[in-house]
C-alpha positions as CSV (number, residue, x, y, z in Angstrom):
1,X,-0.1,0.3,0.2
2,X,1.5,3.1,-1.4
3,X,0.6,6.0,0.9
4,X,0.3,9.9,-0.8
5,X,2.4,12.2,0.4
6,X,0.6,15.7,1.8
7,X,3.7,17.8,0.9
8,X,5.4,17.9,-2.6
9,X,8.3,20.1,-3.6
10,X,9.3,21.0,-7.1
11,X,11.1,23.7,-9.0
12,X,9.5,26.4,-10.8
13,X,11.2,29.5,-12.6
14,X,9.5,32.8,-11.9
15,X,8.9,36.1,-14.5
16,X,12.5,36.9,-13.5
17,X,13.8,33.8,-14.5
18,X,15.1,32.4,-11.3
19,X,14.3,29.3,-9.8
20,X,12.4,28.7,-6.8
21,X,11.5,25.1,-4.9
22,X,7.8,25.4,-4.0
23,X,6.2,23.3,-1.5
24,X,2.6,21.9,-2.3
25,X,-0.2,21.5,0.0
26,X,-1.9,18.5,-1.3
27,X,-5.0,19.5,0.9
28,X,-5.8,22.9,0.5
29,X,-4.0,22.9,-3.0
30,X,-1.5,25.6,-1.9
31,X,2.0,26.4,-2.5
32,X,3.3,27.1,1.3
33,X,7.2,27.8,0.8
34,X,9.1,28.8,-1.5
35,X,12.7,28.5,-1.1
36,X,16.1,29.2,-3.3
37,X,17.2,26.0,-2.0
38,X,16.2,22.1,-2.8
39,X,17.1,21.2,0.2
40,X,15.1,23.9,2.2
41,X,12.4,22.5,0.3
42,X,13.1,19.0,1.4
43,X,13.5,19.9,5.1
44,X,10.1,21.9,4.9
45,X,8.2,19.6,2.8
46,X,9.7,16.6,6.1
47,X,8.6,19.2,8.9
48,X,4.9,19.6,7.6
49,X,4.5,15.7,6.5
50,X,5.2,15.0,9.9
51,X,2.6,17.4,11.7
52,X,4.3,20.6,11.8
53,X,2.6,23.8,11.0
54,X,-0.8,23.3,10.3
55,X,-1.2,19.5,10.0
56,X,-2.3,19.7,6.3
57,X,-4.5,22.7,6.5
58,X,-3.0,25.8,6.3
59,X,-5.4,29.0,6.4
60,X,-4.4,30.8,3.1
61,X,-4.0,34.4,4.8
62,X,-1.0,32.5,6.3
63,X,0.6,32.1,2.5
64,X,-0.9,34.8,0.3
65,X,1.5,37.2,-1.1
66,X,1.3,40.7,0.0
67,X,2.0,43.7,-2.7
68,X,5.0,45.5,-0.9
69,X,5.1,49.1,-2.1
70,X,8.1,50.3,-3.3
71,X,11.0,51.0,-0.8
72,X,11.0,54.8,0.6
73,X,14.4,55.9,-1.2
74,X,13.1,54.6,-4.5
75,X,9.2,56.5,-3.9
76,X,11.3,59.2,-2.5
77,X,13.4,59.7,-6.0
78,X,10.2,58.9,-8.0
79,X,8.2,61.8,-6.3
80,X,11.2,64.5,-6.2
81,X,12.8,63.9,-9.6
82,X,10.0,64.0,-11.8
């Protein structure tokens, strides 16, 4: 009997051509962690698989990406150089 894993990890190239390792939670069908290194993705997936975190049901607000405004220096330059 094969047990299906709750957490898997895979590489994905983002819009800036950088490779990130994504840890996927199957119960909620969402990415719960992104990392540059495969070893980190393996560690996170194993941690969650062994009962860490929210036991397979991570609330979506915990992994939602937030749009961050421009850093203050860039905003200042844009405001006062135009």
